C-alpha positions in Angstrom: 0.0 0.0 0.0 1.4 3.4 -0.9 1.6 6.4 1.3 -1.1 8.2 -0.8 -3.5 5.4 -0.5 -2.9 5.2 3.3 -3.6 9.0 3.5 -6.7 8.7 1.4 -8.1 5.9 3.6 -7.4 7.8 6.8 -9.0 10.9 5.3 -12.0 9.0 4.2 -12.4 7.4 7.6 -12.2 10.8 9.3 -14.8 12.1 6.9 -17.2 9.2 7.7 -16.7 9.4 11.5 -15.6 12.9 12.4 -16.4 12.5 16.1 -13.7 9.8 16.4 -11.1 12.3 15.2 -12.2 15.4 17.1 -9.7 14.8 20.0 -6.7 15.0 17.5 -6.9 18.7 17.1 -5.8 20.9 20.1 -8.5 22.9 21.8 -8.4 26.7 21.5 -7.2 27.1 25.1 -4.2 24.9 24.4 -3.3 26.8 21.3 -3.5 30.1 23.2 -1.3 28.7 26.0 1.3 27.5 23.5 1.3 30.9 21.8 1.9 32.7 25.1 4.8 30.3 25.9 6.4 31.0 22.6 6.0 34.7 23.0 7.6 34.5 26.5 10.5 32.5 25.1 11.0 35.1 22.3 11.0 37.9 24.9 13.6 36.1 27.0 15.7 35.5 23.8 15.5 39.2 22.8 16.4 40.3 26.3 19.5 38.1 26.2 20.4 39.7 22.8 20.3 43.1 24.4 22.6 42.0 27.1 25.0 40.5 24.6 25.0 43.8 22.6 25.9 45.7 25.8 28.7 43.3 26.5 30.1 43.8 22.9 30.2 47.5 23.3 32.1 47.1 26.5 34.6 44.8 24.8 35.5 47.6 22.3 36.8 49.7 25.1 39.4 47.2 26.4 43.0 48.2 26.2 44.9 46.7 23.3 48.5 45.7 24.1 49.8 47.4 21.0 49.3 50.7 19.2 50.0 51.8 15.6 53.6 52.7 15.3 54.9 50.6 18.2 57.9 48.4 17.6 57.6 45.2 19.6 59.5 41.9 19.8 57.3 39.0 18.8 57.7 35.3 18.2 55.7 33.9 15.3 53.7 31.0 16.6 51.7 29.9 13.6 50.9 30.6 9.9 47.6 32.1 8.7 45.7 30.8 5.7 47.4 33.3 3.5 50.8 32.5 4.7 51.2 35.4 7.1 52.9 34.7 10.4 50.7 34.9 13.5 52.1 36.2 16.7 50.3 37.1 20.0 50.9 39.6 22.6 48.7 39.2 25.8 46.4 37.0 23.7 45.9 39.7 21.0 46.6 38.4 17.5 49.1 40.2 15.3 49.6 39.2 11.7 53.2 39.4 10.5 53.6 39.0 6.7 56.8 37.1 5.9 57.2 35.8 9.4 58.4 32.2 9.9 57.1 30.0 12.7 59.5 29.8 15.7 61.4 33.0 14.7 61.5 36.2 16.8 61.3 39.6 15.1 61.1 43.2 15.9 57.8 44.1 14.4 56.4 47.6 13.7 52.7 47.7 14.2 51.1 49.2 11.0 47.4 49.0 11.9 45.3 48.0 14.9 41.8 46.6 14.6 39.3 45.7 17.2 40.5 42.1 17.6 43.8 41.9 15.8 46.6 44.0 14.3 49.1 43.9 11.4 52.8 44.5 11.6 55.9 44.6 9.4 59.2 43.1 10.3 61.7 45.9 11.1 65.1 45.5 9.5 
């Protein structure tokens, strides 16, 4: 028996004896309660979003361990996907083009972003 024929038989049975199938649909009170629960969950979710947004704005104000123009000694710990060296200072990521893993360089910071910076190896 195919799914279509099973559906047609159950539909036909429901049409012949509708009182047997009345309990399968939720009553209006149940639907209203479920809608209210969903609305409460959405409100809680949006309130959590507002808290997160506030936390993000506070994160922007933290002190970065480097500033543009600084010359710092860094050890390249890893390579990025484009081949740039990756160094860290106090957990803050600094990309160093041309840097080799395990080497230490004097690096001049050329630009500082919110979460990372770029630097060039000083000669």
